[in-house]
C-alpha positions as CSV (number, residue, x, y, z in Angstrom):
1,M,20.1,71.9,-127.9
2,L,17.0,73.2,-129.3
3,N,14.5,74.2,-126.9
4,P,11.0,73.6,-128.4
5,E,9.9,76.9,-129.7
6,Q,13.5,77.2,-131.2
7,Y,12.6,73.4,-132.5
8,E,9.3,74.4,-134.4
9,L,11.0,77.5,-135.5
10,Y,13.9,74.9,-137.4
11,Q,11.2,73.0,-138.8
12,A,9.6,75.5,-140.6
13,N,12.2,77.8,-141.6
14,V,15.8,76.4,-141.5
15,I,15.1,72.6,-142.7
16,P,13.3,74.0,-146.4
17,L,16.3,76.0,-147.0
18,H,19.0,73.9,-147.1
19,R,16.4,71.8,-149.2
20,K,16.5,74.9,-151.5
21,Y,20.2,75.7,-151.5
22,N,21.8,72.5,-151.4
23,T,20.3,69.8,-153.3
24,M,22.6,67.1,-152.4
25,L,21.4,67.1,-149.3
26,D,17.3,65.4,-148.5
27,I,17.1,66.7,-144.9
28,V,19.4,68.0,-142.1
29,I,18.8,66.4,-139.2
30,E,19.5,68.9,-135.5
31,A,20.1,66.6,-132.4
32,R,17.5,67.0,-129.8
33,K,18.5,66.6,-125.7
34,A,16.7,63.5,-124.1
35,S,17.3,61.5,-121.2
36,I,17.9,57.8,-121.2
37,G,18.5,57.6,-117.2
38,P,18.8,59.4,-113.9
39,G,22.1,60.3,-115.1
40,L,22.6,60.3,-118.7
41,D,21.4,62.5,-121.0
42,V,22.3,62.0,-124.6
43,R,21.7,63.8,-127.9
44,R,18.8,62.3,-129.8
45,I,19.2,62.4,-134.2
46,L,17.0,59.3,-135.0
47,P,14.1,58.9,-135.2
48,F,13.3,62.5,-136.2
49,R,9.9,64.0,-137.1
50,L,10.5,64.9,-141.0
51,R,13.0,61.5,-141.3
52,R,12.0,58.7,-139.4
53,M,14.7,56.3,-140.9
54,V,18.0,56.3,-143.0
55,G,18.0,53.3,-144.7
56,P,17.7,51.0,-141.9
57,F,18.9,53.1,-138.8
58,I,16.0,54.1,-136.9
59,F,17.1,55.3,-133.8
60,M,20.6,57.0,-132.6
61,D,21.9,58.5,-129.6
62,H,25.1,60.0,-128.6
63,A,25.8,59.6,-125.1
64,G,29.0,62.1,-123.6
65,P,31.2,63.0,-123.2
66,V,30.4,62.6,-119.8
67,D,33.4,63.5,-117.2
68,N,33.7,62.5,-114.0
69,I,31.3,64.3,-112.0
70,R,28.5,61.8,-110.7
71,P,28.9,58.2,-109.5
72,A,29.1,56.1,-112.6
73,S,26.2,53.5,-110.8
74,S,24.0,57.1,-111.5
75,M,23.9,56.5,-115.1
76,D,23.1,53.3,-115.0
77,V,20.1,52.0,-117.8
78,L,18.3,49.1,-115.7
79,P,16.3,46.4,-117.7
80,H,14.2,46.9,-120.4
81,P,12.4,45.0,-123.5
82,H,12.8,45.7,-127.2
83,I,11.6,43.7,-129.9
84,G,12.2,43.8,-133.5
85,L,15.3,45.6,-133.9
86,S,18.8,44.9,-133.2
87,T,20.5,47.5,-130.7
88,V,24.0,48.3,-132.2
89,S,26.5,49.5,-129.3
90,Y,29.8,51.7,-129.9
91,L,32.2,53.6,-127.6
92,F,34.5,56.3,-128.0
93,N,35.6,56.3,-124.8
94,G,34.8,54.5,-120.8
95,Q,33.2,50.9,-121.4
96,V,29.9,49.8,-120.5
97,T,28.4,46.5,-118.9
98,H,25.9,44.6,-121.2
99,R,23.0,42.0,-120.0
100,D,20.5,40.5,-121.4
101,G,17.8,37.9,-120.9
102,T,19.9,35.3,-123.3
103,G,22.3,35.0,-120.3
104,V,25.0,37.4,-121.8
105,Q,27.3,38.9,-120.0
106,Q,29.9,41.3,-122.2
107,V,32.1,44.4,-120.9
108,I,32.2,46.6,-124.5
109,R,35.7,48.9,-124.6
110,P,36.5,51.7,-126.8
111,G,36.6,50.3,-130.7
112,E,34.3,47.5,-130.4
113,V,31.1,46.5,-131.2
114,N,28.1,44.9,-128.8
115,W,25.2,43.8,-131.4
116,M,22.2,42.6,-129.9
117,T,19.2,41.2,-132.0
118,A,16.3,41.4,-129.8
119,G,13.9,40.1,-132.7
120,S,10.8,38.6,-131.0
121,G,12.1,39.7,-127.7
122,I,15.0,40.5,-125.1
123,A,15.9,42.3,-122.4
124,H,18.7,43.9,-121.3
125,S,20.5,46.1,-118.9
126,E,23.7,48.5,-119.7
127,R,25.7,49.0,-116.2
128,F,28.4,51.4,-115.3
129,E,30.1,49.3,-113.2
130,D,34.1,49.8,-113.1
131,P,35.6,52.1,-110.7
132,A,37.0,54.0,-113.2
133,T,34.7,54.3,-115.9
134,L,34.6,57.9,-115.9
135,A,38.1,58.0,-113.7
136,G,40.6,60.2,-115.4
137,G,38.7,60.6,-118.7
138,S,35.1,60.5,-120.1
139,L,32.3,58.7,-121.4
140,E,31.5,58.7,-124.4
141,M,29.3,56.5,-127.3
142,I,27.2,56.0,-129.7
143,Q,24.0,53.7,-129.4
144,T,21.8,53.0,-132.9
145,W,18.8,51.0,-133.9
146,V,18.3,48.6,-136.9
147,A,14.9,47.7,-137.5
148,L,14.7,44.3,-138.9
149,P,13.2,43.2,-142.3
150,E,10.0,41.9,-142.2
151,K,10.5,38.1,-141.8
152,E,13.4,38.4,-139.8
153,E,11.4,40.6,-137.3
154,E,10.3,37.3,-135.1
155,A,13.9,35.9,-134.8
156,R,15.2,34.3,-132.1
157,P,16.9,36.5,-129.8
158,S,21.1,36.9,-130.4
159,F,24.0,38.8,-129.1
160,N,27.3,39.0,-130.4
161,N,30.4,41.2,-129.2
162,Y,32.7,42.1,-132.3
163,T,36.6,42.9,-130.8
164,I,38.5,46.0,-132.4
165,G,40.6,43.2,-134.6
166,Q,37.4,41.8,-135.9
167,L,36.2,45.2,-137.7
168,P,38.5,46.5,-141.0
169,V,40.5,50.1,-140.5
170,F,41.4,51.9,-143.8
171,T,43.8,54.9,-143.6
172,D,44.7,57.7,-146.5
173,T,46.2,61.3,-146.0
174,G,44.2,62.8,-143.4
175,V,41.4,60.3,-143.4
176,W,40.8,56.8,-141.1
177,M,37.7,54.9,-140.8
178,R,36.7,51.8,-139.3
179,L,33.9,49.4,-140.6
180,I,31.5,49.0,-138.3
181,A,28.7,47.0,-139.9
182,G,28.3,46.1,-143.2
183,N,29.5,47.1,-146.4
184,A,31.5,50.3,-148.0
185,Y,34.5,51.7,-149.6
186,G,35.8,48.4,-150.5
187,L,35.9,47.0,-146.6
188,K,33.7,44.3,-145.4
189,N,33.0,42.1,-142.9
190,N,32.0,39.4,-140.2
191,V,29.3,41.5,-138.2
192,K,26.2,39.7,-138.5
193,T,23.3,42.6,-140.4
194,L,20.3,41.1,-141.7
195,S,19.4,43.7,-144.5
196,P,21.8,45.7,-146.6
197,L,23.6,48.3,-144.7
198,F,26.5,50.2,-143.9
199,Y,28.5,51.4,-140.7
200,V,31.7,53.8,-140.5
201,H,33.4,55.4,-138.0
202,V,35.4,58.2,-139.7
203,I,38.0,60.4,-138.4
204,L,39.2,63.4,-140.8
205,N,42.0,65.1,-140.3
206,V,41.6,70.0,-140.9
207,G,41.5,70.0,-144.8
208,A,40.7,66.2,-145.5
209,R,38.5,65.6,-148.3
210,F,36.1,62.4,-148.4
211,G,33.4,61.3,-150.7
212,L,29.9,58.7,-149.8
213,P,29.9,55.2,-150.4
214,K,28.0,54.7,-153.2
215,E,26.8,51.1,-152.6
216,H,23.4,52.3,-151.1
217,S,20.5,54.4,-152.0
218,E,20.4,55.5,-148.4
219,R,23.3,57.6,-146.7
220,G,23.5,60.2,-143.8
221,I,26.4,61.2,-142.0
222,Y,26.4,62.5,-138.1
223,I,29.3,65.0,-137.0
224,A,29.7,63.6,-133.9
225,K,32.9,66.3,-133.2
226,G,34.4,69.3,-135.7
227,S,32.7,71.3,-139.0
228,L,32.1,69.8,-142.5
229,E,31.7,72.0,-145.6
230,V,29.3,70.7,-148.3
231,G,28.1,72.4,-151.0
232,A,29.6,75.5,-149.7
233,H,27.6,74.9,-146.8
234,V,29.2,74.4,-143.4
235,Y,27.2,72.0,-141.1
236,N,28.9,71.3,-137.3
237,A,28.5,69.3,-134.4
238,G,25.5,67.7,-133.5
239,Q,24.1,67.4,-136.8
240,M,23.4,64.6,-139.0
241,L,23.6,65.3,-142.9
242,V,21.2,63.0,-144.9
243,F,21.7,62.7,-148.6
244,T,19.9,62.4,-151.6
245,S,20.1,59.5,-153.2
246,G,22.9,59.3,-156.0
247,A,24.4,62.2,-154.5
248,D,28.2,62.6,-155.0
249,P,29.3,65.1,-152.7
250,V,32.8,66.3,-151.7
251,I,32.9,66.9,-148.5
252,V,35.8,69.0,-146.6
253,A,36.9,68.9,-142.7
254,K,36.7,71.8,-142.0
255,E,38.1,71.5,-138.6
256,N,39.3,67.9,-137.3
257,A,36.1,66.1,-137.4
258,T,34.8,62.7,-135.5
259,L,32.1,61.5,-138.6
260,M,29.6,58.3,-137.9
261,L,28.4,57.8,-141.5
262,L,25.1,55.0,-141.7
263,G,22.6,54.1,-144.2
264,G,21.4,51.2,-146.5
265,E,18.4,50.4,-147.8
266,P,14.6,51.0,-146.8
267,L,12.7,48.4,-145.1
268,G,9.5,50.3,-145.4
269,P,7.5,51.9,-142.4
270,R,8.3,51.0,-138.8
271,F,6.0,51.4,-135.8
272,I,8.1,52.4,-132.7
273,W,6.8,52.9,-129.1
274,W,9.0,53.4,-126.4
275,N,11.7,50.4,-127.1
276,F,9.5,48.3,-129.4
277,V,9.7,48.6,-133.4
278,S,7.6,46.5,-135.7
279,S,5.9,46.7,-139.0
280,R,2.6,45.9,-137.3
281,K,1.2,48.1,-134.7
282,E,-0.7,45.1,-133.0
283,R,3.0,43.9,-132.5
284,I,3.7,47.0,-130.7
285,E,0.6,45.8,-128.0
286,Q,1.2,42.7,-128.1
287,A,4.6,44.1,-126.6
288,K,3.3,46.2,-124.1
289,A,1.1,43.3,-122.6
290,D,3.7,41.0,-122.8
291,W,6.7,42.9,-120.6
292,K,3.8,44.0,-118.3
293,E,3.1,40.4,-117.5
294,G,6.5,39.4,-117.5
295,R,6.5,37.8,-120.2
296,I,10.3,38.6,-121.5
297,V,12.9,37.4,-119.6
298,L,14.9,39.6,-116.8
299,P,18.5,39.1,-117.5
300,P,19.3,35.8,-114.9
301,T,22.1,38.4,-113.3
302,D,20.6,41.7,-113.3
303,N,16.7,40.8,-112.2
304,Q,16.3,42.7,-109.3
305,E,14.9,45.8,-110.6
306,F,13.6,46.4,-114.2
307,I,11.7,49.7,-115.8
308,P,8.0,48.9,-115.8
309,L,5.9,50.0,-119.0
310,P,5.5,53.5,-118.7
311,E,1.9,54.5,-118.3
312,D,0.8,56.9,-121.6
313,R,-3.1,57.5,-120.3
314,S,-2.8,60.9,-120.0
315,R,-1.5,61.6,-123.0
316,P,-3.3,63.0,-125.5
317,A,-4.7,59.9,-128.5
318,G,-1.7,59.8,-131.5
319,G,0.8,61.7,-129.0
320,P,4.5,61.4,-128.4
321,P,5.4,57.9,-126.9
322,P,7.3,57.2,-123.7
323,E,11.1,58.4,-123.6
324,I,12.9,55.7,-125.5
325,L,15.9,54.0,-123.5
326,S,19.0,52.0,-125.6
């Protein structure tokens, strides 16, 4: 992880160098450390100061691997609100219990997808209730947010869990991939999305060669594990490569690698404050008031505690928003 001084140097020097010497890349994003709960630190990839979104994806966290070093419940994320987006949870290891204001309670396990559309407003929690969650293994998960098209920003909140059997898998020499959502490489599934996008989990064996899907204008690769060579440059775990539109690079695994590919068609600029996303600034202010006044319903089976609206009076005008929760 980069400290603030290293981060500024990276912005000033490293990113322009990538643009100069690898014209296939629009930007390389370095994950930064963030916290979404008292015991759960994450690597935050999006949003990034110089690249807010990739297609409709406006947020990405990589949590873990977290080994059995503390009680699982210490990592619980208490009920908190969202508007104007869909949250997408995908696990490599462990399990998490989701509860939301529509009454849904759902355990997500590795290889499944939890897709919650907040729309006009929803509250949810993520708890680690199974004693075996971390025992003998680890927790590791990817959380993303997908911004909604303007006409869908006030959609009725909804939730769907998609099992492994509903998510198509493709294999080739040294390549394994699972389509999480959208369409790519000729694969499609029934995960309900509201704008053109793709989201794919890929595992490459060392030496495997791979290409980007051509169906979408904005495309990125997050390297969760391992390293890749692209255009004679090597990139490592914790980096997201965002490619220029129309680029057709050959991607080579320098070692066994786990990747998350994502992107799609841009939706236009979005405002983001804490857990709220909207195309309208005034809608963010309304969401703040709604949460503060209790107008966003808590999960009926998890309503004894919640995360209050952060106070940001001490922050300078135009300063960063409070820490985002997944």
